[in-house]
C-alpha positions as CSV (number, residue, x, y, z in Angstrom):
1,M,83.1,129.3,39.9
2,C,80.9,132.3,39.3
3,G,82.9,134.8,41.3
4,P,83.8,138.3,40.0
5,E,87.1,137.0,38.6
6,H,85.1,134.8,36.1
7,S,82.3,137.2,35.1
8,N,82.1,138.8,31.6
9,R,85.2,137.1,30.3
10,E,85.7,136.3,26.6
11,T,86.7,132.9,25.5
12,N,90.5,132.5,25.7
13,F,91.6,131.3,22.3
14,H,95.3,131.4,23.2
15,G,95.8,128.3,25.2
16,S,95.4,127.7,28.9
17,H,96.9,129.5,31.9
18,G,97.5,132.8,30.1
19,E,99.9,131.5,27.5
20,D,100.5,134.0,24.7
21,R,101.1,131.5,21.8
22,P,98.0,130.9,19.6
23,L,96.3,127.5,19.7
24,R,97.0,125.4,16.7
25,G,95.2,122.4,15.4
26,Q,91.7,121.4,14.3
27,V,88.3,121.4,16.0
28,Q,85.2,119.6,14.9
29,I,82.0,121.6,14.5
30,C,78.8,120.0,13.2
31,G,80.9,117.1,11.9
32,E,83.3,119.3,9.9
33,E,87.0,119.9,10.6
34,W,87.9,123.6,11.1
35,S,91.2,125.1,12.0
36,V,91.3,126.9,15.3
37,E,92.6,130.0,13.5
38,T,89.5,129.9,11.2
39,V,87.1,129.6,14.1
40,V,88.8,132.5,15.8
41,S,88.7,134.7,12.7
42,V,85.0,133.9,12.1
43,E,84.2,134.7,15.8
44,R,86.0,138.1,15.5
45,L,84.0,138.9,12.4
46,R,80.7,137.9,14.2
47,R,81.5,140.4,16.9
48,R,82.6,143.1,14.4
49,Y,79.5,142.7,12.3
50,R,77.1,141.8,15.1
51,D,74.0,143.6,13.8
52,E,74.5,142.4,10.2
53,Y,75.2,138.8,11.3
54,R,72.0,138.9,13.4
55,E,70.2,140.0,10.2
56,C,71.8,137.1,8.3
57,M,70.6,134.7,11.0
58,V,67.1,136.1,11.0
59,A,67.1,135.9,7.1
60,L,67.8,132.2,7.4
61,G,64.5,131.6,9.1
62,E,62.6,132.8,6.0
63,P,62.9,130.5,2.9
64,T,63.1,133.2,0.2
65,R,65.8,135.2,2.1
66,R,67.7,132.0,2.8
67,G,67.6,131.3,-0.9
68,I,68.7,134.8,-1.7
69,L,71.7,134.5,0.6
70,A,72.6,131.0,-0.6
71,C,72.5,132.2,-4.2
72,L,74.7,135.3,-3.4
73,V,77.2,133.2,-1.5
74,Q,77.5,130.6,-4.2
75,N,77.3,132.8,-7.3
76,G,78.5,136.2,-6.2
77,T,76.9,139.3,-7.8
78,T,73.6,138.5,-9.6
79,T,70.4,140.0,-10.8
80,Y,66.8,140.1,-9.5
81,S,65.7,137.7,-12.3
82,H,68.4,135.2,-11.4
83,L,67.4,135.4,-7.7
84,S,63.8,134.9,-8.7
85,E,64.7,131.8,-10.7
86,W,66.9,130.5,-7.8
87,T,64.2,131.0,-5.2
88,E,61.4,130.0,-7.4
89,T,59.4,133.1,-6.5
90,T,58.3,136.3,-8.2
91,T,60.7,139.1,-8.9
92,R,58.5,141.5,-6.8
93,T,58.9,139.2,-3.8
94,V,62.6,139.0,-4.3
95,K,62.9,142.8,-4.6
96,N,61.0,143.2,-1.3
97,H,63.4,140.8,0.5
98,V,66.5,142.3,-1.1
99,H,65.3,145.7,-0.1
100,D,65.0,144.6,3.6
101,L,68.4,142.9,3.4
102,R,69.9,146.1,1.9
103,D,68.4,148.3,4.7
104,A,69.9,145.9,7.2
105,G,73.4,146.4,5.6
106,V,73.7,142.8,4.5
107,V,73.5,143.3,0.7
108,E,74.1,146.1,-1.7
109,V,72.2,146.9,-4.9
110,E,73.9,148.7,-7.8
111,D,71.4,150.4,-10.1
112,G,71.5,149.6,-13.7
113,R,69.8,147.5,-16.4
114,P,69.7,145.0,-14.9
115,A,70.4,145.9,-11.3
116,S,73.1,143.9,-9.6
117,I,72.8,142.5,-6.1
118,A,75.8,141.4,-4.0
119,I,76.6,140.7,-0.4
120,Q,78.0,143.9,1.1
121,N,81.6,142.7,1.5
122,D,83.8,139.6,1.8
123,D,83.5,139.5,5.6
124,L,79.8,139.3,5.5
125,R,80.0,136.7,2.6
126,L,82.1,134.5,5.0
127,L,79.6,135.0,7.8
128,A,76.6,134.2,5.6
129,S,78.4,131.1,4.3
130,D,79.2,130.1,7.9
131,A,75.6,130.5,8.9
132,L,74.3,128.6,5.9
133,S,76.7,125.7,6.6
134,F,74.7,124.8,9.7
135,L,71.6,124.2,7.6
136,E,73.1,121.8,5.1
């Protein structure tokens, strides 16, 4: 069934045969139970923050960036020295990676003594947490 009536369609999260009522219940993803509503919410956020989510996924391929994101998801706002301890690398290395993540719109850095680093917003924190959950 690859005719034009089936091309470029989004997944229908509202039941079959065009029903308007939302699907309820649980689905299993990577061995964990998720509510259908949560899955739909995360998918909407992935689409809304497509570029930033892509940067999160790319970051997960590099151990130091993966550690930075994991630390920020688990601990919230933190400092370069804490990230350095968490990732077991130098502060200079952490600063370089944070700079790249900031340029990509994933994290924000508030100047001060010490500077504070945080994931840009709660939506991106949820997406980073979701991406990290596949690696545990």
